[in-house]
Structure formats: C-alpha cells, structure tokens
N, C-alpha and C positions, 0 to 999 in steps of 0.2 A: 535570442535564440540562434546560431550557426545553422544548427534545423533548417531553420524554416526561410534560409536564408538562403541555401540553396533546392531553394525549393518555387524561387525566384527570375519569372517567364516562362515556366514548365507548367505543363497541364499533367496537374497528379489525379489518377486513379485513386479514390474515398471513395474503400469497404465502410458495411455495418456498425463495429465498430465504434467506434471515432463520432461519429453519432449521435445512436446511445448513449455517452462517457457523458459529451457535450451536451444532449437535452435530461434527461437522470440525471448533472454537476454532484458526476460520482468524485468523486471527495481525492482521489487519489490520483484522476487522471483528468480530472477540470483541469489544473494552472498549461499542459498540454495543452487539450483542444479548446485551446480559449484562443491560448498564442500562435495557434493555425488557423481559426474560425477568424478569426480579428486580418492576419494578412490575409484569413479568402476575401473579408468583406473589402480594405482598404485593394485586391485591384495585383494583389503580387503576383496574382499566378492563377491559372486556372481546372478547375477542378470536372469531371468527370466521375456518374457515378452510374452505376445499374439500376432498371426497372428492380429487381430481388431487394435491394436494398431500399429501395419508395417504403416496397409493400413494410420491409420485415419494422423500420421503424413507427406502422402507424399503426401493426397489429395490436399494438401493448391500447394507446390508447384508444382505437375505438373499441373494441370491445370494452373498456372499458366506461364509455358512450360519453369519454372526453373530447368533441366535437374542435373546441375553441387551440388546444393545443394540435390534436392533429390536422385542423387547417395552419 
C-alpha cells in the first residue's frame, strides 16, 4: 500500500487504537494494521508511543487476569 511506503525511513507516532485493533484482530481494521505491523517488524520505519498507550493496551488483559496476553 502506498501509505506504508510513505512511512519508510520515518519515525511514526503510534496511538493506542491501532495496537488494540491488532491485538483484538478487529475485522474492520485488521488488514490495514497487519500491513503496518509487518512493515514495522521488517524495520521499514521506527515507532514511538507513550506510556499512556502502554497502560491503555494493558488494562483489559490485566483486569481479566490474562498475564500471557499482557506480557
């Protein structure tokens, strides 16, 4: 996808929503976020996020006692 190509070599600020969509395999967004995380895994660009994002992503699995998912 062209938007992924435009990220090459860049540092991208990542919000909470794409992480949650990816973790939960949200059917509406999974293909787009899968492409994003695949490119990230291939080190095509760098990502920064905040501690707040980490906390927001961890709330659900920790409340549910899902230690494996939270790790």
